[in-house]
N, C-alpha and C positions, 0 to 999 in steps of 0.2 A: 601523532597524525590520526585524525578521526577517520573512522571507517564505518560503512554500513554494509551489512550482508543480509541478503534476502534468502529465504528458504520456504518450502512448502508448495511450490508450484507443481503442476502436473496435469494429468488428463482427468476430466470429469464428464459425466453425461449431463445433458440439459436437465435442469431441475435439481441437480446435485449440489454439493458443497465442497469448498476447500478453505483452508485457513493458511494465510501467508504470515510469515514472521520476518521481522527486520531487526536484527541485533546491532545495536550501536556500540562502538568502542572508541575510546580516546577522549570523549567528552559527552555531555548531555546537550540536548537541543531544545530551544524554546518552542519550536514547532516541528512536527514531523508529518510527512504526507506520503500518499501513494499516488502514483501516476501510472498510466499504461499507454502502450503504443502498439497498435495493430498494423499488420503489413500494409504498406502503401498509405498509411495515415499518420497524422502528426501526433506527437505525445499529448495526452490529455489528462487533466486532473481527475482523480477518483475520490479521494477522501483526505482529510487532514485532522490533526489533533494538536492542541496546545499542551505542552508538557505540564505546566503548572495549574492551569484552570480547567483542564479536561474539556475545553470547548472543542466541539467537533463540527465538521463541515463535509458535505457530500455533493457529488455531482448528481444532477437530477436523474440520470440514467441508472444510478445504483441505490438511490434512496429507498429504504424499506427492505433492501436485500443484503446490503453490505453493512458491516459494523466495524469501525476502527476503535482500537483500545490500546492502552499502554500499561506496561509494568515497570514501575520506577526502579524496583530492586534489580530486575534483570536488564534494565535499560533497553527494553525491547518494545516494539510496536507491532500490533497484530492487525490483520485485515480478515475478518470472517466473511466469507462470501457464500451466500445461500441463494437458492433458486437461480442457479447459474443459467445463462443463455449462451447460445453459440456466439452472439455478438460480444460477449465478454472475453473472447479469445484474444490474447495479446501478451506481450512481454510486460510484466508489472515491475515498476521501479519504486524503490523506497527513497525518500529524500529527507534531509534534515536541514533546518535553518537555525543559525546561531541566534538570530532574532526572528520575529514573526513577519519581517518585511520581505524576506526572500529565502530561497533554498540554496544552501552553500555546498552541500555534500550530496552525492548520489551513489546508490548501489549499482551493481552491475546488471541487475534484473533477473527475474525468474519467469519462465514461460508458463502460461496457463492456457490450456486448450480445452474447449467445451464442445463436445460432439452432440449432434442432434439425434 
């Protein structure tokens, strides 16, 4: 059974940095992504990476501040978050897609809180 487990969330000050990790087990994924959900809001896309081609994609709100990367050996995806803003506060979820067409597996989420 494939599983995704996030880590690295926590509290940061505005302008600070955090790095999230998503460890995949049970299989590899054609595409992995990060999503986030703030209180009272819908879950939104943050970033994605294709496992084989290193193609990446970002939401406009995080371009230039966040970087997604992957480690094939560790079967892990990272989200480096710099220049954090209070509006980045949310629960961040890792997702994995068997194909690039959809996300089939989700992690349980990790809380990121940015104070002003």
